[in-house]
C-alpha positions as CSV (number, residue, x, y, z in Angstrom):
1,M,-92.8,-39.1,-6.8
2,T,-94.3,-38.1,-10.1
3,A,-95.2,-34.6,-8.8
4,A,-91.6,-34.2,-7.4
5,R,-90.1,-35.2,-10.8
6,D,-92.4,-32.8,-12.6
7,R,-91.3,-29.9,-10.3
8,L,-87.7,-30.8,-10.8
9,Y,-88.1,-31.0,-14.5
10,R,-89.8,-27.6,-14.6
11,L,-87.1,-26.1,-12.4
12,S,-84.4,-27.4,-14.7
13,R,-86.1,-26.0,-17.7
14,T,-86.4,-22.6,-16.0
15,V,-82.7,-22.6,-15.0
16,R,-81.7,-23.6,-18.5
17,Q,-83.9,-20.8,-20.0
18,V,-82.4,-18.2,-17.6
19,N,-78.9,-19.4,-18.5
20,Y,-79.8,-19.0,-22.2
21,W,-81.1,-15.5,-21.6
22,L,-78.0,-14.4,-19.6
23,T,-75.7,-15.9,-22.2
24,A,-77.6,-14.1,-25.0
25,R,-77.5,-10.8,-23.2
26,V,-73.7,-11.0,-22.8
27,A,-73.4,-12.0,-26.5
28,M,-75.6,-9.1,-27.6
29,A,-73.7,-6.7,-25.4
30,A,-70.4,-7.8,-27.0
31,M,-71.9,-7.3,-30.4
32,S,-73.2,-3.9,-29.5
33,I,-69.6,-2.9,-28.5
34,L,-68.3,-4.3,-31.8
35,R,-70.8,-2.2,-33.7
36,L,-69.2,0.9,-32.3
37,M,-65.9,0.0,-34.0
38,P,-65.0,0.0,-37.7
39,A,-65.5,-3.4,-39.2
40,D,-61.8,-4.3,-39.6
41,T,-61.0,-3.1,-36.2
42,A,-63.8,-5.1,-34.6
43,I,-63.0,-8.3,-36.4
44,N,-59.3,-8.1,-35.7
45,F,-60.1,-7.4,-32.0
46,A,-62.4,-10.5,-31.8
47,D,-59.6,-12.6,-33.3
48,R,-57.0,-11.4,-30.7
49,V,-59.4,-12.0,-27.8
50,A,-60.4,-15.5,-29.0
51,R,-56.8,-16.6,-29.3
52,R,-56.3,-15.8,-25.6
53,L,-59.6,-17.2,-24.3
54,G,-60.0,-20.2,-26.6
55,P,-57.3,-22.4,-24.9
56,L,-59.0,-21.9,-21.6
57,V,-62.3,-23.6,-22.5
58,G,-62.9,-27.4,-22.5
59,R,-63.5,-27.6,-26.2
60,H,-59.9,-26.6,-26.8
61,R,-58.8,-30.1,-25.5
62,V,-61.2,-31.7,-28.0
63,A,-59.7,-29.6,-30.8
64,V,-56.1,-30.4,-29.9
65,D,-56.9,-34.1,-29.7
66,N,-58.7,-34.1,-33.0
67,L,-55.8,-32.2,-34.6
68,R,-53.2,-34.7,-33.3
69,Q,-55.2,-37.6,-34.7
70,A,-55.7,-35.9,-38.0
71,F,-52.1,-34.7,-38.4
72,P,-49.9,-37.2,-36.4
73,E,-46.9,-35.9,-38.4
74,K,-47.2,-32.4,-37.0
75,S,-45.3,-31.1,-33.9
76,D,-47.0,-29.9,-30.7
77,A,-46.1,-26.3,-31.7
78,E,-47.8,-26.8,-35.1
79,I,-50.9,-28.3,-33.5
80,R,-51.2,-25.4,-31.0
81,A,-50.8,-22.9,-33.9
82,I,-53.6,-24.5,-35.9
83,A,-55.8,-24.5,-32.8
84,L,-55.2,-20.8,-32.2
85,D,-56.0,-20.1,-35.9
86,M,-59.2,-22.0,-35.4
87,W,-60.3,-19.9,-32.5
88,G,-59.4,-16.7,-34.4
89,N,-61.4,-17.9,-37.4
90,M,-64.5,-18.7,-35.3
91,A,-64.3,-15.3,-33.5
92,R,-64.0,-13.5,-36.8
93,L,-67.0,-15.4,-38.1
94,A,-69.0,-14.4,-35.0
95,A,-67.9,-10.7,-35.4
96,E,-68.7,-10.7,-39.1
97,Y,-72.4,-11.3,-38.4
98,V,-72.5,-7.8,-37.1
99,F,-71.1,-6.5,-40.4
100,L,-72.5,-9.1,-42.9
101,D,-74.2,-6.5,-45.0
102,K,-71.0,-4.4,-45.3
103,L,-68.5,-7.2,-45.8
104,F,-70.0,-8.4,-49.1
105,D,-68.9,-5.7,-51.5
106,F,-68.7,-7.9,-54.6
107,D,-70.1,-6.3,-57.7
108,V,-70.5,-8.4,-60.8
109,H,-69.9,-5.4,-62.9
110,A,-66.8,-4.1,-61.0
111,T,-63.5,-3.8,-62.8
112,T,-61.4,-3.9,-59.6
113,V,-61.2,-6.6,-56.9
114,G,-62.8,-5.6,-53.6
115,R,-63.0,-7.4,-50.3
116,V,-64.7,-10.4,-51.9
117,E,-63.4,-12.2,-55.0
118,V,-65.2,-15.0,-56.7
119,E,-63.7,-18.0,-58.5
120,G,-65.9,-20.0,-60.9
121,I,-68.2,-17.2,-62.1
122,P,-69.3,-19.2,-65.2
123,L,-70.6,-22.0,-62.9
124,F,-72.7,-19.5,-60.8
125,E,-74.2,-18.1,-64.0
126,K,-74.8,-21.6,-65.4
127,I,-76.7,-22.8,-62.3
128,A,-78.7,-19.6,-62.2
129,G,-79.7,-20.0,-65.9
130,E,-80.8,-23.7,-65.8
131,D,-84.4,-24.7,-65.1
132,K,-83.5,-27.8,-63.1
133,P,-82.8,-28.7,-59.5
134,H,-79.3,-28.2,-58.0
135,I,-77.6,-28.8,-54.7
136,L,-74.6,-26.8,-53.5
137,F,-72.7,-28.1,-50.5
138,T,-70.0,-26.6,-48.3
139,G,-68.4,-26.9,-44.9
140,H,-67.8,-24.7,-41.9
141,L,-64.8,-23.0,-43.5
142,G,-63.9,-19.3,-43.6
143,N,-67.1,-17.3,-43.7
144,F,-69.4,-19.8,-45.4
145,E,-72.4,-17.4,-44.9
146,L,-71.1,-15.3,-47.9
147,L,-71.8,-18.1,-50.4
148,P,-75.6,-17.7,-50.7
149,I,-75.1,-13.9,-51.0
150,A,-72.7,-14.5,-53.9
151,G,-75.2,-16.8,-55.6
152,A,-77.9,-14.2,-55.3
153,A,-75.5,-11.7,-57.0
154,Y,-75.7,-13.9,-60.1
155,G,-79.4,-14.5,-60.0
156,M,-79.4,-17.8,-58.1
157,K,-82.2,-18.3,-55.6
158,V,-80.7,-20.6,-53.0
159,S,-82.6,-22.0,-50.0
160,S,-80.0,-22.7,-47.4
161,L,-80.4,-25.4,-44.8
162,F,-79.0,-24.4,-41.4
163,R,-78.8,-25.8,-37.9
164,P,-80.0,-23.1,-35.4
165,P,-78.0,-22.8,-32.1
166,N,-79.4,-24.4,-29.0
167,N,-79.8,-21.0,-27.4
168,P,-83.2,-19.7,-28.7
169,Y,-82.3,-16.1,-28.1
170,I,-79.1,-16.2,-30.0
171,A,-80.8,-18.4,-32.7
172,D,-83.4,-15.6,-33.2
173,Y,-80.7,-13.0,-33.6
174,I,-78.6,-15.1,-36.0
175,H,-81.7,-16.1,-38.1
176,S,-82.8,-12.4,-38.5
177,T,-79.3,-11.4,-39.4
178,R,-78.9,-14.2,-41.9
179,K,-82.4,-13.8,-43.4
180,S,-81.9,-10.1,-44.2
181,A,-78.7,-10.8,-46.1
182,M,-79.1,-14.4,-47.4
183,G,-82.7,-14.8,-48.4
184,D,-84.6,-18.1,-47.8
185,L,-83.4,-20.1,-44.8
186,I,-84.6,-23.5,-43.7
187,A,-84.0,-24.7,-40.1
188,S,-82.8,-28.3,-39.7
189,R,-85.6,-30.1,-37.9
190,A,-88.0,-33.1,-38.2
191,G,-89.6,-33.1,-41.6
192,V,-87.1,-30.8,-43.3
193,S,-86.4,-33.3,-46.0
194,F,-90.0,-32.8,-47.3
195,E,-89.4,-29.1,-47.4
196,L,-86.2,-29.5,-49.4
197,A,-87.9,-32.0,-51.7
198,R,-90.6,-29.4,-52.5
199,I,-87.9,-26.9,-53.5
200,L,-86.2,-29.4,-55.8
201,D,-89.6,-30.3,-57.2
202,R,-89.9,-26.7,-58.3
203,N,-86.4,-26.9,-59.9
204,G,-84.9,-24.8,-57.1
205,T,-81.5,-24.8,-55.6
206,I,-80.6,-25.7,-52.0
207,G,-77.4,-25.2,-50.1
208,V,-76.3,-27.7,-47.4
209,L,-73.5,-27.9,-44.9
210,V,-72.2,-31.5,-44.8
211,D,-69.4,-31.6,-42.2
212,Q,-71.3,-32.2,-39.0
213,K,-71.9,-35.4,-37.2
214,F,-75.3,-37.1,-37.8
215,I,-76.6,-39.5,-35.1
216,N,-77.2,-43.0,-36.6
217,G,-76.0,-41.7,-39.9
218,L,-74.2,-43.4,-42.8
219,A,-70.9,-45.0,-41.8
220,T,-68.1,-43.1,-43.4
221,T,-64.6,-41.8,-42.6
222,F,-63.1,-38.3,-42.2
223,F,-59.3,-37.9,-42.0
224,G,-59.2,-41.7,-41.8
225,R,-61.4,-42.0,-38.7
226,P,-64.8,-43.6,-38.6
227,C,-67.7,-41.1,-38.4
228,E,-71.4,-40.8,-39.2
229,S,-72.6,-38.6,-42.0
230,S,-76.1,-37.4,-43.0
231,P,-77.9,-39.4,-45.7
232,L,-80.0,-36.4,-46.6
233,L,-78.1,-35.0,-49.6
234,P,-77.3,-38.5,-51.1
235,K,-81.0,-39.4,-50.8
236,L,-82.1,-36.2,-52.5
237,V,-79.6,-36.7,-55.3
238,R,-80.9,-40.2,-55.8
239,Q,-84.5,-39.0,-55.9
240,Y,-84.0,-36.0,-58.2
241,E,-80.9,-36.9,-60.2
242,C,-79.8,-33.3,-59.6
243,D,-76.3,-31.8,-60.2
244,V,-74.2,-31.4,-57.1
245,Y,-71.6,-28.6,-56.8
246,P,-68.9,-28.1,-54.1
247,A,-68.5,-24.5,-52.9
248,R,-66.4,-23.0,-50.2
249,C,-65.1,-19.7,-48.7
250,I,-61.4,-19.2,-48.2
251,R,-60.4,-16.5,-45.7
252,L,-57.6,-14.3,-47.0
253,P,-55.4,-11.8,-45.3
254,D,-56.7,-8.3,-44.4
255,N,-60.3,-9.5,-43.9
256,R,-60.8,-10.5,-47.5
257,F,-62.5,-13.6,-48.9
258,R,-62.3,-15.9,-51.9
259,L,-65.5,-17.7,-52.8
260,V,-64.9,-20.8,-54.9
261,I,-67.4,-23.0,-56.7
262,E,-66.0,-26.2,-58.2
263,P,-67.3,-28.3,-61.2
264,K,-70.1,-30.6,-60.4
265,L,-69.4,-34.0,-58.8
266,D,-69.4,-37.3,-60.6
267,I,-71.8,-39.1,-58.3
268,P,-70.9,-42.7,-57.5
269,R,-73.5,-45.3,-58.5
270,T,-74.2,-48.9,-57.8
271,E,-73.9,-51.7,-60.5
272,A,-77.7,-51.2,-61.0
273,G,-77.1,-47.5,-61.9
274,R,-78.7,-46.0,-58.7
275,V,-76.9,-43.4,-56.7
276,D,-74.8,-45.1,-54.1
277,L,-75.7,-43.5,-50.8
278,H,-72.7,-44.5,-48.7
279,A,-70.2,-43.8,-51.5
280,T,-71.8,-40.4,-52.1
281,A,-71.6,-39.5,-48.5
282,Q,-68.0,-40.5,-48.4
283,L,-67.2,-38.4,-51.5
284,L,-68.6,-35.3,-49.8
285,N,-66.4,-36.0,-46.8
286,D,-63.4,-36.4,-49.1
287,V,-64.0,-33.1,-50.7
288,V,-64.3,-31.3,-47.3
289,E,-61.2,-33.1,-46.0
290,R,-59.3,-31.8,-49.0
291,W,-60.4,-28.3,-48.2
292,V,-59.5,-28.6,-44.6
293,R,-56.1,-30.0,-45.3
294,E,-55.3,-27.0,-47.4
295,D,-55.9,-24.6,-44.5
296,P,-56.7,-26.5,-41.3
297,G,-56.9,-23.3,-39.2
298,Q,-60.2,-22.4,-40.9
299,W,-62.2,-25.4,-39.8
300,M,-64.0,-26.0,-36.4
301,W,-61.8,-28.7,-34.8
302,F,-63.7,-28.5,-31.5
303,H,-66.7,-30.1,-33.1
304,K,-67.1,-33.8,-32.0
305,R,-67.3,-34.9,-35.6
306,W,-66.0,-38.4,-34.8
307,K,-68.3,-39.2,-31.9
308,L,-70.3,-42.3,-32.9
309,S,-73.8,-43.2,-31.8
310,G,-73.7,-45.2,-28.6
311,G,-72.9,-48.9,-29.1
312,R,-73.3,-48.8,-32.9
313,R,-71.0,-50.7,-35.2
314,S,-70.1,-49.7,-38.7
315,R,-73.0,-50.8,-41.0
316,A,-71.1,-50.4,-44.3
317,P,-67.5,-50.3,-45.5
318,A,-65.8,-47.3,-44.0
319,A,-64.4,-46.1,-47.3
320,R,-64.6,-47.1,-50.9
């Protein structure tokens, strides 16, 4: 029986790897075709295709259900429109990987506004000039990949935490594309907290995405629904007493972008004066929720953000 199970396991791994390889080949072929087009033409084309194909995949039902629960006051037509905007945004993000080095045309010395505009320039300059640890956080909104590039334009050296795709072939491609344009990248894996801690020990700056589910994470809410959030950022803030800045990308018409960095957060603390982990995680959720409410079509509603760990009950007040 053991030998049979081993053979079945090896076969399933082989099938999975073959599927990953085939999927990656299709994706690479699509990207090669996009490279033959001008950037704006390719990105607009990807948007149109995704709006047609997105509603045909299973995750579309997840997105629609999440939208209905988040916006019970909206009509079915409004929900469908947001879902289509979401698919268009995700397709644009994928296509923009091909042109990432061309899209970021921001020049700190330019006198005219280009494809990318930046709001909060003094804060970028302040962070770059301080010899102390900082954390920047964002969500999967617009083209969030442009934020570290903007920071680098002002002299910031940001180490960005990212979760690689499950497909190893696509993950290699995306990592190489990101690294050439974004600098230091840190894959989310076991032990990553120690790597981030070493960066903060050296008074460095890290960038973190905070809008994904985290198995057995802190009990919080997002759009009024229970969810689990990563304790990583709150724990690092507690350990290093570093400033935390919200930053986001807003997608504008005509394939333009606005990158916004906001004033540092007032971190919640316990009566004893320590950083309150649950309240801090909730504060991060509240900031991202505010962003998403402003333009819901720019967030990834197909993500199972509200899926809780099996059988768990809330271990702390859902909101404060």
